C-alpha positions in Angstrom: -5.5 12.2 7.9 -4.0 8.9 8.8 -2.0 7.1 6.0 -1.7 3.4 6.6 0.9 1.5 4.5 -0.6 -1.9 3.9 1.6 -4.6 2.5 2.4 -8.3 2.5 6.0 -9.4 2.5 7.7 -12.7 2.3 9.8 -14.0 5.2 12.8 -12.6 3.4 11.2 -9.1 3.0 10.1 -9.1 -0.6 6.7 -7.6 -1.8 7.1 -9.2 -5.2 9.5 -11.1 -7.4 9.3 -8.2 -9.9 7.2 -5.2 -10.7 4.6 -7.1 -12.8 4.0 -10.1 -10.4 0.4 -10.6 -9.6 -0.4 -10.4 -5.9 -1.7 -14.0 -5.7 0.7 -15.4 -3.1 -0.4 -13.8 0.1 -3.3 -16.1 1.2 -7.0 -15.7 1.8 -6.8 -14.2 5.3 -4.3 -11.5 4.2 -6.7 -10.6 1.3 -9.6 -10.4 3.7 -7.6 -8.0 6.0 -6.6 -6.0 2.9 -10.3 -5.6 1.8 -11.3 -4.7 5.4 -8.7 -2.0 5.8 -9.1 -0.5 2.3 -12.9 -0.4 2.5 -12.8 1.1 6.0 -10.5 3.9 4.8 -12.6 4.3 1.7 -9.6 5.2 -0.5 -6.3 3.7 -1.5 -3.3 5.0 -3.3 -1.0 2.9 -5.5 1.5 3.2 -8.3 0.6 2.4 -11.9 2.5 -0.9 -11.9 0.5 -2.0 -8.8 -2.7 -1.0 -10.5 -1.7 -2.9 -13.6 -1.0 -6.1 -11.6 -4.4 -5.8 -9.9 -5.9 -5.3 -13.3 -9.2 -3.7 -12.3 -10.8 -1.1 -10.2 -11.4 -2.5 -6.7 -15.0 -1.8 -5.8 -16.3 0.1 -2.8 -13.3 2.5 -2.5 -11.6 5.3 -4.4 -8.6 3.9 -6.4 -5.9 6.6 -6.8 -3.2 5.7 -9.2 0.0 7.7 -9.2 1.5 8.0 -12.7 3.5 10.3 -14.8 1.7 9.0 -18.0 -0.6 11.8 -19.1 -2.4 9.5 -21.4 -3.9 7.4 -18.6 -7.4 8.8 -17.8 -10.6 7.3 -16.5 -14.3 7.9 -16.7 -14.9 5.8 -13.6 -15.5 8.1 -10.6 -13.7 5.5 -8.3 -10.5 5.5 -10.5 -8.3 8.5 -10.4 -5.0 8.7 -12.4 -2.8 11.5 -11.0 0.6 13.0 -11.2 0.2 14.9 -8.0 2.7 14.7 -5.2 1.9 12.5 -2.1 1.3 15.7 -0.1 -1.1 17.0 -2.7 -3.0 13.7 -2.8 -3.4 13.6 1.0 -4.6 17.2 1.1 -7.2 16.5 -1.6 -8.5 13.5 0.2 -8.7 15.5 3.4 -10.7 18.2 1.6 -13.1 15.4 0.4 -13.7 14.3 4.0 -11.6 11.2 4.1 -10.0 10.5 7.6 -7.7 7.8 6.4 -6.2 6.2 3.3 -4.5 2.9 2.6 -1.2 3.1 0.7 -0.8 -0.2 -1.2 2.5 0.2 -3.1 4.7 -0.5 -4.8 8.1 0.3 -3.4 8.5 3.5 -5.4 5.2 5.0 -4.2 5.9 3.7 -0.6 9.3 5.5 -0.7 7.8 8.8 -2.0 5.3 8.8 0.9 7.9 7.9 3.5 10.3 10.6 2.3 7.5 13.2 2.7 6.9 11.9 6.3 3.3 11.1 5.4 3.0 7.4 6.6 1.5 7.1 10.1 1.2 3.3 10.4 2.6 0.3 8.6 0.6 -2.9 8.6 2.7 -5.8 7.3 1.6 -9.4 6.8 4.6 -11.7 6.9 3.8 -14.6 4.6 5.7 -17.9 5.1 7.4 -17.9 1.6 10.8 -17.0 0.3 11.5 -15.3 -3.0 15.3 -14.9 -2.5 15.3 -11.8 -4.8 12.7 -9.2 -5.6 11.2 -5.9 -4.7 11.6 -4.5 -1.2 9.0 -2.5 0.8 11.0 0.6 -0.2 13.4 1.3 -3.0 15.8 3.7 -1.3 17.9 3.7 1.9 15.9 5.0 4.8 16.4 5.3 8.6 12.9 5.4 10.1 12.1 4.4 13.7 8.9 2.4 14.3 6.9 1.6 17.4 5.2 -1.8 17.6 1.5 -1.4 18.1 0.3 -5.0 17.7 1.4 -8.4 16.5 -0.6 -11.5 15.8 -0.9 -14.7 13.8 -3.8 -14.2 11.4 -3.5 -17.6 9.7 -1.2 -20.6 9.9 2.3 -19.0 9.7 1.0 -15.6 8.6 2.0 -12.9 11.1 0.4 -9.4 11.0 2.7 -6.7 12.4 1.3 -3.2 13.1 3.7 -0.4 13.6 3.4 3.3 14.3 5.9 5.5 12.4 7.8 7.6 15.0 8.0 11.2 13.7 
């Protein structure tokens, strides 16, 4: 199974000002790319704070929310709250026939997946904004080598970088 980390970052490398910031600053073209990749995968994984900032189930794909809060449950078949490890989630998705999944944050969840060596590709849209301070792509020190697969301007000043994680 291919795990694609899909994120937008500011030019100074921030994914948000804080953990509850709405993702309304990335631009229309980045949002279209996000919808394309997540629908193509059919499933996406996020942390509970990311889900709360989105505020709803995104249609047309399985929404998997990692949480330690046992109270969070859902009757919606496209919304799964889970306390499983990243490896367990990936194995379950493989068993269900998924070939890829989009990992959409936040920094804690991104780090959990990277530490288990589960991320295959990173697609990062660099948005021409600066936050100065905020949340990074990962929340711990890492030393991971990447191989550039593709680079392109997807909108005025918005650059999409696609990397393969070297394992």
